[in-house]
Jmol script that loads the backbone (N, CA, C; Angstrom):
load data "model"
ATOM      1  N   MET A   1      -5.725 -30.175 -39.331  1.00  0.00           N
ATOM      2  CA  MET A   1      -4.786 -28.925 -40.442  1.00  0.00           C
ATOM      3  C   MET A   1      -3.851 -28.845 -38.859  1.00  0.00           C
ATOM      4  N   SER A   2      -2.440 -29.218 -39.224  1.00  0.00           N
ATOM      5  CA  SER A   2      -1.246 -28.778 -38.151  1.00  0.00           C
ATOM      6  C   SER A   2      -1.559 -27.338 -38.024  1.00  0.00           C
ATOM      7  N   MET A   3      -0.805 -26.809 -36.809  1.00  0.00           N
ATOM      8  CA  MET A   3      -0.592 -25.699 -36.202  1.00  0.00           C
ATOM      9  C   MET A   3       0.908 -24.988 -36.217  1.00  0.00           C
ATOM     10  N   LYS A   4       1.350 -24.076 -36.524  1.00  0.00           N
ATOM     11  CA  LYS A   4       2.544 -23.594 -36.531  1.00  0.00           C
ATOM     12  C   LYS A   4       2.720 -23.556 -35.063  1.00  0.00           C
ATOM     13  N   LYS A   5       4.454 -23.698 -35.073  1.00  0.00           N
ATOM     14  CA  LYS A   5       4.840 -23.779 -34.014  1.00  0.00           C
ATOM     15  C   LYS A   5       4.599 -21.966 -33.174  1.00  0.00           C
ATOM     16  N   SER A   6       4.273 -20.815 -33.742  1.00  0.00           N
ATOM     17  CA  SER A   6       4.279 -19.512 -33.322  1.00  0.00           C
ATOM     18  C   SER A   6       2.501 -19.555 -33.010  1.00  0.00           C
ATOM     19  N   ASP A   7       1.735 -20.091 -33.327  1.00  0.00           N
ATOM     20  CA  ASP A   7       0.686 -20.630 -33.190  1.00  0.00           C
ATOM     21  C   ASP A   7       0.301 -21.529 -31.688  1.00  0.00           C
ATOM     22  N   LEU A   8       1.118 -21.901 -31.768  1.00  0.00           N
ATOM     23  CA  LEU A   8       0.977 -22.763 -30.504  1.00  0.00           C
ATOM     24  C   LEU A   8       1.605 -22.666 -29.560  1.00  0.00           C
ATOM     25  N   ASP A   9       2.639 -21.683 -30.057  1.00  0.00           N
ATOM     26  CA  ASP A   9       3.104 -20.716 -28.433  1.00  0.00           C
ATOM     27  C   ASP A   9       2.462 -19.879 -28.240  1.00  0.00           C
ATOM     28  N   LYS A  10       1.830 -18.822 -29.161  1.00  0.00           N
ATOM     29  CA  LYS A  10       0.743 -17.987 -28.835  1.00  0.00           C
ATOM     30  C   LYS A  10      -0.112 -18.899 -27.971  1.00  0.00           C
ATOM     31  N   GLN A  11      -0.828 -20.016 -28.027  1.00  0.00           N
ATOM     32  CA  GLN A  11      -1.954 -20.419 -27.268  1.00  0.00           C
ATOM     33  C   GLN A  11      -1.438 -20.869 -25.998  1.00  0.00           C
ATOM     34  N   LEU A  12       0.355 -21.091 -25.424  1.00  0.00           N
ATOM     35  CA  LEU A  12       0.299 -21.712 -24.586  1.00  0.00           C
ATOM     36  C   LEU A  12       0.670 -20.418 -23.525  1.00  0.00           C
ATOM     37  N   GLY A  13       0.432 -19.224 -24.498  1.00  0.00           N
ATOM     38  CA  GLY A  13       0.864 -17.796 -23.667  1.00  0.00           C
ATOM     39  C   GLY A  13      -0.949 -17.571 -22.753  1.00  0.00           C
ATOM     40  N   LYS A  14      -1.521 -17.979 -23.828  1.00  0.00           N
ATOM     41  CA  LYS A  14      -2.539 -18.044 -23.111  1.00  0.00           C
ATOM     42  C   LYS A  14      -3.001 -18.259 -22.099  1.00  0.00           C
ATOM     43  N   LYS A  15      -2.338 -19.668 -22.524  1.00  0.00           N
ATOM     44  CA  LYS A  15      -2.956 -20.769 -21.001  1.00  0.00           C
ATOM     45  C   LYS A  15      -2.348 -20.221 -19.967  1.00  0.00           C
ATOM     46  N   VAL A  16      -1.609 -19.755 -20.405  1.00  0.00           N
ATOM     47  CA  VAL A  16      -0.427 -19.567 -18.857  1.00  0.00           C
ATOM     48  C   VAL A  16      -0.823 -18.301 -18.535  1.00  0.00           C
ATOM     49  N   GLY A  17      -0.827 -17.537 -19.432  1.00  0.00           N
ATOM     50  CA  GLY A  17      -1.447 -16.191 -18.351  1.00  0.00           C
ATOM     51  C   GLY A  17      -3.227 -16.247 -17.897  1.00  0.00           C
ATOM     52  N   GLY A  18      -3.755 -17.409 -18.315  1.00  0.00           N
ATOM     53  CA  GLY A  18      -5.067 -17.390 -17.496  1.00  0.00           C
ATOM     54  C   GLY A  18      -4.794 -18.396 -16.823  1.00  0.00           C
ATOM     55  N   GLN A  19      -4.255 -18.809 -16.459  1.00  0.00           N
ATOM     56  CA  GLN A  19      -4.049 -19.613 -15.090  1.00  0.00           C
ATOM     57  C   GLN A  19      -2.906 -19.053 -14.089  1.00  0.00           C
ATOM     58  N   MET A  20      -2.471 -18.035 -14.528  1.00  0.00           N
ATOM     59  CA  MET A  20      -1.723 -16.851 -13.293  1.00  0.00           C
ATOM     60  C   MET A  20      -2.920 -16.016 -12.940  1.00  0.00           C
ATOM     61  N   LYS A  21      -3.709 -15.410 -13.811  1.00  0.00           N
ATOM     62  CA  LYS A  21      -4.995 -14.391 -13.386  1.00  0.00           C
ATOM     63  C   LYS A  21      -5.674 -15.668 -12.284  1.00  0.00           C
ATOM     64  N   VAL A  22      -6.098 -16.693 -12.719  1.00  0.00           N
ATOM     65  CA  VAL A  22      -7.108 -17.613 -11.841  1.00  0.00           C
ATOM     66  C   VAL A  22      -5.860 -18.005 -10.207  1.00  0.00           C
ATOM     67  N   ALA A  23      -4.448 -18.152 -10.104  1.00  0.00           N
ATOM     68  CA  ALA A  23      -4.132 -18.885  -9.330  1.00  0.00           C
ATOM     69  C   ALA A  23      -3.337 -17.680  -8.239  1.00  0.00           C
ATOM     70  N   GLY A  24      -3.781 -16.355  -8.124  1.00  0.00           N
ATOM     71  CA  GLY A  24      -2.961 -15.265  -7.570  1.00  0.00           C
ATOM     72  C   GLY A  24      -2.001 -15.688  -7.472  1.00  0.00           C
ATOM     73  N   ALA A  25      -1.247 -15.136  -6.101  1.00  0.00           N
ATOM     74  CA  ALA A  25       0.175 -14.813  -5.695  1.00  0.00           C
ATOM     75  C   ALA A  25       0.312 -16.172  -4.453  1.00  0.00           C
ATOM     76  N   SER A  26       1.590 -16.954  -4.933  1.00  0.00           N
ATOM     77  CA  SER A  26       1.798 -17.462  -4.445  1.00  0.00           C
ATOM     78  C   SER A  26       2.147 -17.600  -2.832  1.00  0.00           C
ATOM     79  N   GLY A  27       2.022 -18.506  -2.001  1.00  0.00           N
ATOM     80  CA  GLY A  27       1.969 -18.043  -0.339  1.00  0.00           C
ATOM     81  C   GLY A  27       3.295 -17.212   0.044  1.00  0.00           C
ATOM     82  N   ARG A  28       4.469 -18.159  -0.929  1.00  0.00           N
ATOM     83  CA  ARG A  28       6.013 -17.209  -0.259  1.00  0.00           C
ATOM     84  C   ARG A  28       6.226 -16.008  -0.628  1.00  0.00           C
ATOM     85  N   PHE A  29       5.259 -15.170  -1.477  1.00  0.00           N
ATOM     86  CA  PHE A  29       5.104 -13.657  -1.822  1.00  0.00           C
ATOM     87  C   PHE A  29       4.543 -12.950  -1.071  1.00  0.00           C
ATOM     88  N   GLY A  30       3.420 -13.801   0.128  1.00  0.00           N
ATOM     89  CA  GLY A  30       2.660 -12.788   0.560  1.00  0.00           C
ATOM     90  C   GLY A  30       2.503 -13.239   2.227  1.00  0.00           C
ATOM     91  N   GLN A  31       3.828 -13.657   2.187  1.00  0.00           N
ATOM     92  CA  GLN A  31       4.438 -14.236   3.919  1.00  0.00           C
ATOM     93  C   GLN A  31       4.683 -12.523   4.929  1.00  0.00           C
ATOM     94  N   GLY A  32       3.646 -13.044   5.864  1.00  0.00           N
ATOM     95  CA  GLY A  32       4.036 -11.735   6.456  1.00  0.00           C
ATOM     96  C   GLY A  32       3.059 -10.961   6.498  1.00  0.00           C
ATOM     97  N   VAL A  33       2.316 -10.570   5.919  1.00  0.00           N
ATOM     98  CA  VAL A  33       1.265  -9.566   4.965  1.00  0.00           C
ATOM     99  C   VAL A  33       0.120  -9.855   5.474  1.00  0.00           C
ATOM    100  N   SER A  34      -0.526  -8.804   6.718  1.00  0.00           N
ATOM    101  CA  SER A  34      -1.261  -9.373   7.142  1.00  0.00           C
ATOM    102  C   SER A  34      -3.390  -8.576   6.048  1.00  0.00           C
ATOM    103  N   GLU A  35      -3.580  -9.063   6.482  1.00  0.00           N
ATOM    104  CA  GLU A  35      -5.222  -8.690   5.534  1.00  0.00           C
ATOM    105  C   GLU A  35      -5.587  -7.234   5.618  1.00  0.00           C
ATOM    106  N   VAL A  36      -5.602  -7.088   4.087  1.00  0.00           N
ATOM    107  CA  VAL A  36      -6.507  -5.423   3.878  1.00  0.00           C
ATOM    108  C   VAL A  36      -7.902  -5.857   4.496  1.00  0.00           C
ATOM    109  N   VAL A  37      -7.697  -4.295   5.590  1.00  0.00           N
ATOM    110  CA  VAL A  37      -9.194  -4.230   5.712  1.00  0.00           C
ATOM    111  C   VAL A  37      -9.384  -2.972   5.240  1.00  0.00           C
ATOM    112  N   ASP A  38     -10.645  -2.998   4.986  1.00  0.00           N
ATOM    113  CA  ASP A  38     -11.254  -1.635   3.929  1.00  0.00           C
ATOM    114  C   ASP A  38     -11.314  -0.599   4.567  1.00  0.00           C
ATOM    115  N   ARG A  39     -12.107   0.498   4.273  1.00  0.00           N
ATOM    116  CA  ARG A  39     -12.150   1.764   4.670  1.00  0.00           C
ATOM    117  C   ARG A  39     -12.790   1.521   6.165  1.00  0.00           C
ATOM    118  N   ARG A  40     -14.075   1.255   6.178  1.00  0.00           N
ATOM    119  CA  ARG A  40     -14.721   1.969   6.995  1.00  0.00           C
ATOM    120  C   ARG A  40     -14.137   0.497   8.557  1.00  0.00           C
ATOM    121  N   GLU A  41     -13.099   0.127   8.346  1.00  0.00           N
ATOM    122  CA  GLU A  41     -13.052  -1.473   8.981  1.00  0.00           C
ATOM    123  C   GLU A  41     -11.464  -0.327   9.763  1.00  0.00           C
ATOM    124  N   GLN A  42     -10.810   0.875   8.756  1.00  0.00           N
ATOM    125  CA  GLN A  42      -9.780   1.192   9.441  1.00  0.00           C
ATOM    126  C   GLN A  42     -10.202   2.631  10.302  1.00  0.00           C
ATOM    127  N   ARG A  43     -11.435   3.252   9.917  1.00  0.00           N
ATOM    128  CA  ARG A  43     -11.722   3.904  10.501  1.00  0.00           C
ATOM    129  C   ARG A  43     -12.242   3.546  11.685  1.00  0.00           C
ATOM    130  N   ARG A  44     -12.731   2.491  11.805  1.00  0.00           N
ATOM    131  CA  ARG A  44     -13.282   1.812  13.069  1.00  0.00           C
ATOM    132  C   ARG A  44     -11.846   1.384  14.168  1.00  0.00           C
ATOM    133  N   LEU A  45     -10.891   1.058  13.204  1.00  0.00           N
ATOM    134  CA  LEU A  45      -9.866   0.846  14.121  1.00  0.00           C
ATOM    135  C   LEU A  45      -8.885   1.745  14.647  1.00  0.00           C
ATOM    136  N   ASP A  46      -9.260   3.028  13.932  1.00  0.00           N
ATOM    137  CA  ASP A  46      -8.653   4.564  13.825  1.00  0.00           C
ATOM    138  C   ASP A  46      -9.123   5.064  15.390  1.00  0.00           C
ATOM    139  N   ALA A  47     -10.572   4.840  15.146  1.00  0.00           N
ATOM    140  CA  ALA A  47     -11.363   5.516  16.361  1.00  0.00           C
ATOM    141  C   ALA A  47     -10.993   5.015  17.781  1.00  0.00           C
ATOM    142  N   ALA A  48     -11.158   3.634  17.425  1.00  0.00           N
ATOM    143  CA  ALA A  48     -10.558   3.127  18.834  1.00  0.00           C
ATOM    144  C   ALA A  48      -9.446   3.019  19.445  1.00  0.00           C
ATOM    145  N   ALA A  49      -7.895   3.707  18.544  1.00  0.00           N
ATOM    146  CA  ALA A  49      -7.073   3.745  18.866  1.00  0.00           C
ATOM    147  C   ALA A  49      -7.227   5.379  19.074  1.00  0.00           C
ATOM    148  N   GLY A  50      -7.873   5.931  19.137  1.00  0.00           N
ATOM    149  CA  GLY A  50      -8.141   7.468  19.617  1.00  0.00           C
ATOM    150  C   GLY A  50      -7.598   8.466  18.386  1.00  0.00           C
ATOM    151  N   LEU A  51      -7.722   8.194  17.088  1.00  0.00           N
ATOM    152  CA  LEU A  51      -7.362   8.690  16.218  1.00  0.00           C
ATOM    153  C   LEU A  51      -8.290   9.148  15.826  1.00  0.00           C
ATOM    154  N   VAL A  52      -8.205  10.558  14.782  1.00  0.00           N
ATOM    155  CA  VAL A  52      -9.067  11.283  14.518  1.00  0.00           C
ATOM    156  C   VAL A  52      -8.563  11.875  13.210  1.00  0.00           C
ATOM    157  N   PRO A  53      -9.559  12.220  12.102  1.00  0.00           N
ATOM    158  CA  PRO A  53      -8.526  12.713  10.706  1.00  0.00           C
ATOM    159  C   PRO A  53      -8.205  13.981  10.651  1.00  0.00           C
ATOM    160  N   PHE A  54      -7.717  14.967  10.156  1.00  0.00           N
ATOM    161  CA  PHE A  54      -6.897  16.145  10.986  1.00  0.00           C
ATOM    162  C   PHE A  54      -6.419  16.319   9.363  1.00  0.00           C
ATOM    163  N   ALA A  55      -7.109  17.282   8.369  1.00  0.00           N
ATOM    164  CA  ALA A  55      -6.718  17.796   7.408  1.00  0.00           C
ATOM    165  C   ALA A  55      -6.373  19.381   7.482  1.00  0.00           C
ATOM    166  N   CYS A  56      -5.480  19.649   6.755  1.00  0.00           N
ATOM    167  CA  CYS A  56      -4.631  21.271   6.507  1.00  0.00           C
ATOM    168  C   CYS A  56      -4.221  21.390   5.111  1.00  0.00           C
ATOM    169  N   LYS A  57      -3.926  22.169   5.044  1.00  0.00           N
ATOM    170  CA  LYS A  57      -3.159  22.848   3.659  1.00  0.00           C
ATOM    171  C   LYS A  57      -1.380  23.126   3.903  1.00  0.00           C
ATOM    172  N   LEU A  58      -0.560  22.659   3.302  1.00  0.00           N
ATOM    173  CA  LEU A  58       1.060  22.528   3.547  1.00  0.00           C
ATOM    174  C   LEU A  58       1.517  23.432   2.156  1.00  0.00           C
ATOM    175  N   PRO A  59       2.340  24.435   2.668  1.00  0.00           N
ATOM    176  CA  PRO A  59       3.122  25.017   1.167  1.00  0.00           C
ATOM    177  C   PRO A  59       3.519  23.647   1.186  1.00  0.00           C
ATOM    178  N   ALA A  60       3.955  23.648  -0.576  1.00  0.00           N
ATOM    179  CA  ALA A  60       4.725  21.729  -0.929  1.00  0.00           C
ATOM    180  C   ALA A  60       6.219  22.179  -0.721  1.00  0.00           C
ATOM    181  N   GLU A  61       6.828  23.072  -0.022  1.00  0.00           N
ATOM    182  CA  GLU A  61       8.071  22.316   0.068  1.00  0.00           C
ATOM    183  C   GLU A  61       7.909  21.753   1.918  1.00  0.00           C
ATOM    184  N   LEU A  62       7.139  22.804   2.696  1.00  0.00           N
ATOM    185  CA  LEU A  62       7.189  21.943   3.887  1.00  0.00           C
ATOM    186  C   LEU A  62       6.733  20.318   3.549  1.00  0.00           C
ATOM    187  N   ALA A  63       5.969  20.094   3.112  1.00  0.00           N
ATOM    188  CA  ALA A  63       5.119  18.788   2.256  1.00  0.00           C
ATOM    189  C   ALA A  63       6.190  17.447   1.998  1.00  0.00           C
ATOM    190  N   ALA A  64       7.208  19.224   1.224  1.00  0.00           N
ATOM    191  CA  ALA A  64       8.048  17.560   0.919  1.00  0.00           C
ATOM    192  C   ALA A  64       9.208  17.252   1.973  1.00  0.00           C
ATOM    193  N   LYS A  65       9.557  18.371   2.401  1.00  0.00           N
ATOM    194  CA  LYS A  65      10.237  17.715   3.530  1.00  0.00           C
ATOM    195  C   LYS A  65       9.715  17.186   4.109  1.00  0.00           C
ATOM    196  N   LEU A  66       8.398  16.949   5.219  1.00  0.00           N
ATOM    197  CA  LEU A  66       8.074  15.932   6.057  1.00  0.00           C
ATOM    198  C   LEU A  66       8.041  14.664   5.080  1.00  0.00           C
ATOM    199  N   ARG A  67       7.777  14.343   3.794  1.00  0.00           N
ATOM    200  CA  ARG A  67       7.776  13.331   3.540  1.00  0.00           C
ATOM    201  C   ARG A  67       8.956  12.769   3.420  1.00  0.00           C
ATOM    202  N   GLU A  68      10.103  13.466   3.373  1.00  0.00           N
ATOM    203  CA  GLU A  68      11.601  12.905   3.407  1.00  0.00           C
ATOM    204  C   GLU A  68      11.713  12.849   4.488  1.00  0.00           C
ATOM    205  N   LYS A  69      11.798  13.446   5.612  1.00  0.00           N
ATOM    206  CA  LYS A  69      11.908  13.192   6.744  1.00  0.00           C
ATOM    207  C   LYS A  69      11.030  11.638   7.823  1.00  0.00           C
ATOM    208  N   SER A  70       9.478  11.293   6.736  1.00  0.00           N
ATOM    209  CA  SER A  70       8.662  10.656   7.634  1.00  0.00           C
ATOM    210  C   SER A  70       9.231   8.981   6.512  1.00  0.00           C
ATOM    211  N   ALA A  71      10.526   9.420   5.521  1.00  0.00           N
ATOM    212  CA  ALA A  71      10.707   8.157   5.305  1.00  0.00           C
ATOM    213  C   ALA A  71      11.162   6.473   6.103  1.00  0.00           C
ATOM    214  N   GLY A  72      12.414   7.791   7.497  1.00  0.00           N
ATOM    215  CA  GLY A  72      13.054   7.206   8.513  1.00  0.00           C
ATOM    216  C   GLY A  72      12.119   6.903   9.417  1.00  0.00           C
ATOM    217  N   HIS A  73      11.041   7.911   9.394  1.00  0.00           N
ATOM    218  CA  HIS A  73      10.115   7.280  10.557  1.00  0.00           C
ATOM    219  C   HIS A  73       9.629   6.263  11.111  1.00  0.00           C
ATOM    220  N   ALA A  74       9.089   5.639  12.406  1.00  0.00           N
ATOM    221  CA  ALA A  74       8.847   4.125  12.326  1.00  0.00           C
ATOM    222  C   ALA A  74       7.391   4.173  12.184  1.00  0.00           C
ATOM    223  N   ASP A  75       6.962   5.406  12.507  1.00  0.00           N
ATOM    224  CA  ASP A  75       5.201   5.361  11.744  1.00  0.00           C
ATOM    225  C   ASP A  75       4.478   5.913  11.061  1.00  0.00           C
ATOM    226  N   GLY A  76       5.912   6.488  10.310  1.00  0.00           N
ATOM    227  CA  GLY A  76       5.451   7.101   9.278  1.00  0.00           C
ATOM    228  C   GLY A  76       5.103   8.605   9.228  1.00  0.00           C
ATOM    229  N   ILE A  77       4.133   8.694   8.094  1.00  0.00           N
ATOM    230  CA  ILE A  77       4.096  10.752   8.260  1.00  0.00           C
ATOM    231  C   ILE A  77       3.853  11.174   9.399  1.00  0.00           C
ATOM    232  N   ASN A  78       1.962  10.250   9.477  1.00  0.00           N
ATOM    233  CA  ASN A  78       1.334  10.586  10.788  1.00  0.00           C
ATOM    234  C   ASN A  78       1.846  10.687  11.821  1.00  0.00           C
ATOM    235  N   GLY A  79       2.742   9.674  12.107  1.00  0.00           N
ATOM    236  CA  GLY A  79       3.983   9.854  13.419  1.00  0.00           C
ATOM    237  C   GLY A  79       4.592  11.140  13.716  1.00  0.00           C
ATOM    238  N   LEU A  80       5.086  10.983  12.780  1.00  0.00           N
ATOM    239  CA  LEU A  80       6.251  12.830  12.455  1.00  0.00           C
ATOM    240  C   LEU A  80       5.666  13.351  12.611  1.00  0.00           C
ATOM    241  N   VAL A  81       4.326  13.593  12.136  1.00  0.00           N
ATOM    242  CA  VAL A  81       3.488  14.906  12.391  1.00  0.00           C
ATOM    243  C   VAL A  81       2.952  15.055  13.800  1.00  0.00           C
ATOM    244  N   ALA A  82       2.720  14.079  14.262  1.00  0.00           N
ATOM    245  CA  ALA A  82       2.311  14.017  15.798  1.00  0.00           C
ATOM    246  C   ALA A  82       3.493  14.352  16.879  1.00  0.00           C
ATOM    247  N   GLU A  83       4.059  13.988  16.527  1.00  0.00           N
ATOM    248  CA  GLU A  83       5.572  14.025  16.918  1.00  0.00           C
ATOM    249  C   GLU A  83       6.305  15.636  17.209  1.00  0.00           C
ATOM    250  N   LEU A  84       6.061  15.809  15.768  1.00  0.00           N
ATOM    251  CA  LEU A  84       6.336  17.415  15.807  1.00  0.00           C
ATOM    252  C   LEU A  84       5.078  18.441  16.163  1.00  0.00           C
ATOM    253  N   LEU A  85       3.932  17.933  16.288  1.00  0.00           N
ATOM    254  CA  LEU A  85       3.555  18.663  16.940  1.00  0.00           C
ATOM    255  C   LEU A  85       3.324  19.015  18.721  1.00  0.00           C
ATOM    256  N   ARG A  86       3.247  17.536  19.076  1.00  0.00           N
ATOM    257  CA  ARG A  86       3.864  17.748  20.836  1.00  0.00           C
ATOM    258  C   ARG A  86       4.901  18.658  20.894  1.00  0.00           C
ATOM    259  N   LYS A  87       5.744  18.141  19.774  1.00  0.00           N
ATOM    260  CA  LYS A  87       7.123  19.479  20.673  1.00  0.00           C
ATOM    261  C   LYS A  87       7.343  20.840  20.540  1.00  0.00           C
ATOM    262  N   ALA A  88       5.752  21.369  19.232  1.00  0.00           N
ATOM    263  CA  ALA A  88       5.758  22.508  19.174  1.00  0.00           C
ATOM    264  C   ALA A  88       5.155  23.097  20.313  1.00  0.00           C
ATOM    265  N   LEU A  89       3.648  22.389  20.449  1.00  0.00           N
ATOM    266  CA  LEU A  89       2.791  22.714  21.640  1.00  0.00           C
ATOM    267  C   LEU A  89       3.163  22.582  22.940  1.00  0.00           C
ATOM    268  N   LYS A  90       4.533  22.050  23.188  1.00  0.00           N
ATOM    269  CA  LYS A  90       4.914  22.232  25.000  1.00  0.00           C
ATOM    270  C   LYS A  90       5.382  23.400  25.467  1.00  0.00           C
TER     271      LYS A  90
END
end "model"
wireframe off; spacefill off
backbone 0.3
color backbone group
C-alpha cells in the first residue's frame, strides 16, 4: 500500500526530529563556551577564590536598580554589589 504525501512528510519530520535530538548542537554554535560545572564544583571554585555566599533581603525597587546597573558591569551583579559595598564601607 502506498502512503500519502502528507504521511511521508510526517514520517520524514519525525526522522529529522529524532536525529536532531540525538546529534546535539553542532560545534560552531558551541565555540568558545566553557564546560558547565556542577554546583559542588562551582562552590569549590568560589571558595578557592575567597568568595562566600551572602544573602540579604532588599526592597524590590533597589534590587531592580541593581539589576539594571549590573547589565553593563564586567563582573555582573556580584561584582557590582562588591564594588558598591567597598565604596560604602570606606
